[in-house]
C-alpha positions as CSV (number, residue, x, y, z in Angstrom):
1,X,25.3,65.2,-51.9
2,X,23.8,61.5,-50.9
3,X,24.6,62.4,-46.9
4,X,20.8,64.4,-46.2
5,X,19.1,60.5,-47.9
6,X,20.9,59.0,-45.9
7,X,20.5,60.2,-42.4
8,X,16.4,59.7,-42.3
9,X,16.9,55.6,-43.6
10,X,19.2,55.4,-41.0
11,X,16.7,57.5,-38.7
12,X,14.6,55.1,-39.6
13,X,17.1,51.9,-38.9
14,X,17.3,53.2,-35.7
15,X,13.6,52.4,-34.6
16,X,13.3,49.8,-36.2
17,X,15.2,48.3,-34.1
18,X,14.7,50.2,-30.6
19,X,10.8,49.1,-31.3
20,X,12.3,45.4,-32.5
21,X,14.3,44.6,-29.2
22,X,11.6,46.9,-27.2
23,X,9.6,43.7,-28.8
24,X,11.2,41.4,-27.8
25,X,11.8,42.1,-24.3
26,X,7.9,41.9,-23.5
27,X,7.6,38.4,-25.5
28,X,10.2,37.3,-22.3
29,X,8.8,38.9,-19.3
30,X,5.8,37.8,-21.1
31,X,7.1,33.9,-21.3
32,X,9.5,34.4,-17.9
33,X,6.1,35.0,-16.4
34,X,5.0,32.4,-17.8
35,X,6.7,29.9,-15.9
36,X,6.3,31.4,-12.9
37,X,2.8,30.4,-12.8
38,X,2.8,27.3,-14.5
39,X,3.0,24.2,-12.2
40,X,6.2,22.3,-11.8
41,X,6.9,19.1,-13.8
42,X,6.5,16.2,-11.0
43,X,8.8,13.5,-10.4
44,X,8.3,10.6,-12.1
45,X,6.8,8.1,-10.7
46,X,9.0,5.4,-9.9
47,X,7.6,1.4,-9.5
48,X,9.8,0.4,-6.2
49,X,8.0,-2.0,-3.0
50,X,7.1,0.2,-0.4
51,X,7.3,-2.7,1.6
52,X,9.5,-5.4,1.8
53,X,10.6,-8.5,3.4
54,X,11.7,-12.6,3.0
55,X,11.9,-15.0,5.8
56,X,12.6,-19.2,6.0
57,X,10.3,-21.7,7.2
58,X,10.4,-24.5,7.1
59,X,11.3,-25.4,3.5
60,X,10.1,-22.3,2.1
61,X,11.5,-18.7,0.9
62,X,8.9,-16.4,1.6
63,X,8.8,-12.6,-0.3
64,X,6.3,-9.8,0.7
65,X,5.9,-7.2,-0.8
66,X,3.4,-3.6,-1.7
67,X,3.8,-1.8,-4.4
68,X,1.9,1.6,-5.7
69,X,0.4,4.4,-3.2
70,X,-2.4,5.3,-0.6
71,X,-4.4,4.8,-4.5
72,X,-3.9,1.6,-5.7
73,X,-1.6,-1.2,-3.6
74,X,-1.1,-4.2,-5.0
75,X,-0.2,-7.5,-2.4
76,X,2.5,-9.5,-4.5
77,X,3.4,-13.1,-2.2
78,X,6.6,-15.5,-4.0
79,X,6.9,-18.8,-2.4
80,X,9.7,-21.1,-3.4
81,X,11.3,-24.1,-1.8
82,X,14.7,-22.6,-0.5
83,X,16.9,-24.8,-1.9
84,X,15.0,-24.3,-5.5
85,X,14.2,-20.4,-5.9
86,X,13.5,-20.6,-9.9
87,X,10.5,-22.6,-9.3
88,X,8.5,-19.5,-7.6
89,X,4.1,-19.9,-6.8
90,X,3.1,-16.0,-7.4
91,X,0.3,-14.7,-6.3
92,X,-0.8,-11.1,-6.7
93,X,-4.2,-9.7,-4.2
94,X,-4.7,-6.2,-6.1
95,X,-6.2,-2.8,-4.6
96,X,-5.7,-4.2,-1.1
97,X,-7.0,-2.2,1.6
98,X,-5.5,-0.2,3.9
99,X,-1.3,-0.1,4.7
100,X,0.5,-3.8,5.2
101,X,1.7,-3.5,8.4
102,X,3.3,-7.7,8.7
103,X,3.4,-10.4,8.2
104,X,3.8,-14.0,10.2
105,X,4.3,-17.2,9.0
106,X,3.0,-20.0,11.1
107,X,1.2,-23.7,10.2
108,X,-2.0,-24.0,13.0
109,X,-3.5,-26.4,11.8
110,X,-0.3,-28.7,11.8
111,X,-0.4,-30.0,8.5
112,X,3.2,-29.8,7.8
113,X,2.3,-27.1,4.9
114,X,2.3,-23.6,6.2
115,X,0.4,-19.9,5.9
116,X,1.5,-17.1,5.4
117,X,-1.8,-14.4,7.4
118,X,-0.7,-11.0,6.1
119,X,-2.0,-7.7,8.2
120,X,-3.2,-4.2,6.9
121,X,-3.9,-1.8,8.9
122,X,-6.5,1.2,7.4
123,X,-5.7,4.8,7.5
124,X,-8.1,7.7,10.2
125,X,-7.9,7.8,13.1
126,X,-10.3,4.0,13.3
127,X,-7.2,1.6,11.5
128,X,-9.2,-1.0,11.6
129,X,-7.4,-4.4,11.0
130,X,-7.7,-6.9,7.6
131,X,-5.8,-9.9,6.5
132,X,-5.0,-11.6,3.6
133,X,-4.3,-15.3,4.1
134,X,-2.9,-17.8,2.5
135,X,-2.1,-22.1,3.1
136,X,0.6,-22.8,1.0
137,X,1.0,-26.1,-0.2
138,X,3.5,-28.6,-2.7
139,X,1.5,-27.5,-5.3
140,X,1.0,-23.7,-4.3
141,X,-0.8,-21.1,-3.0
142,X,-4.7,-21.1,-2.0
143,X,-6.6,-18.9,-0.3
144,X,-7.7,-19.2,3.3
145,X,-11.1,-17.4,3.5
146,X,-11.0,-15.2,6.1
147,X,-14.7,-13.0,6.5
148,X,-14.7,-13.9,10.1
149,X,-12.2,-11.5,10.3
150,X,-14.4,-8.6,8.1
151,X,-17.7,-9.7,9.6
152,X,-16.5,-9.5,13.2
153,X,-20.0,-8.3,14.9
154,X,-18.5,-7.0,19.2
155,X,-20.3,-4.9,21.3
156,X,-17.1,-1.9,21.8
157,X,-15.5,-2.5,18.3
158,X,-13.9,0.1,17.0
159,X,-10.7,-0.4,14.6
160,X,-7.7,-0.1,16.7
161,X,-6.9,-4.5,15.5
162,X,-3.5,-5.8,16.3
163,X,-3.3,-10.0,15.1
164,X,-0.4,-12.8,16.4
165,X,-0.7,-15.5,16.3
166,X,0.2,-17.8,19.9
167,X,0.0,-22.1,19.9
168,X,-2.0,-23.0,16.8
169,X,-4.2,-20.6,16.9
170,X,-4.5,-17.2,15.9
171,X,-5.8,-14.4,17.8
172,X,-7.1,-11.4,17.5
173,X,-7.1,-8.8,20.0
174,X,-8.2,-4.0,20.2
175,X,-9.3,-2.1,22.8
176,X,-12.8,-2.4,23.4
177,X,-15.4,1.2,23.7
178,X,-17.8,1.2,26.3
179,X,-21.5,1.4,24.2
180,X,-22.5,5.5,25.5
181,X,-19.9,6.3,24.8
182,X,-17.0,5.3,21.9
183,X,-14.5,7.5,22.8
184,X,-14.6,6.2,26.4
185,X,-13.0,3.2,27.2
186,X,-14.0,0.4,29.0
187,X,-12.8,-0.5,32.1
188,X,-11.4,-4.1,30.9
189,X,-10.3,-1.9,28.0
190,X,-8.6,-4.8,26.2
191,X,-10.6,-7.3,24.0
192,X,-9.8,-10.7,22.0
193,X,-10.5,-12.9,19.8
194,X,-9.2,-16.1,19.1
195,X,-9.6,-17.7,15.7
196,X,-8.7,-21.4,14.3
197,X,-7.8,-23.1,10.6
198,X,-10.5,-25.4,9.7
199,X,-10.7,-27.1,5.9
200,X,-13.4,-25.8,3.9
201,X,-13.1,-28.1,0.5
202,X,-10.5,-27.9,-1.8
203,X,-9.3,-24.8,0.5
204,X,-9.8,-22.8,4.2
205,X,-11.1,-21.0,6.1
206,X,-10.6,-18.5,9.9
207,X,-13.4,-19.9,12.3
208,X,-14.3,-18.4,15.1
209,X,-12.4,-20.2,18.6
210,X,-15.4,-21.9,21.4
């Protein structure tokens, strides 16, 4: 007598389970669809140096490195006695312009204390150069004024700088372009500008050599 009463109840349970399975399947499909359209999780940022180099000049060990990317790049410099690296003088140049391409250490004013010249190049077709320079003094690092490099006014100048040290002079070279055609080189394709280092108050500055 109880079998006719149990069948409808059993049928209701089966239908309910089927509905639940269908609902869960739709939720799973929707979740999968959401996952496929969601942007991938970015890789963790690693604060590793983009450039690093160590050198020894005279009695000093010098470390030059940069950290950051195209949006923000810092230049870090450390100078220590080569026989006692526990005493390190450091300087941080924040948000430098361009990408560090190299550096040079020299004593172009012959005062028996070296200078450090760091060369950067801007992104893009112009590749305009910039120099960050420092005097290495016994009391620590001091910045060298390089405004004369940043305000170059030369006919035909359109970037693509190269920098190097020659004797007691700091040298800048660049291809010279015709003023009426910025993409065409002049007959004398390369130009050179020479600079010397002079005392300026308690610091130093580069000036054009005459």
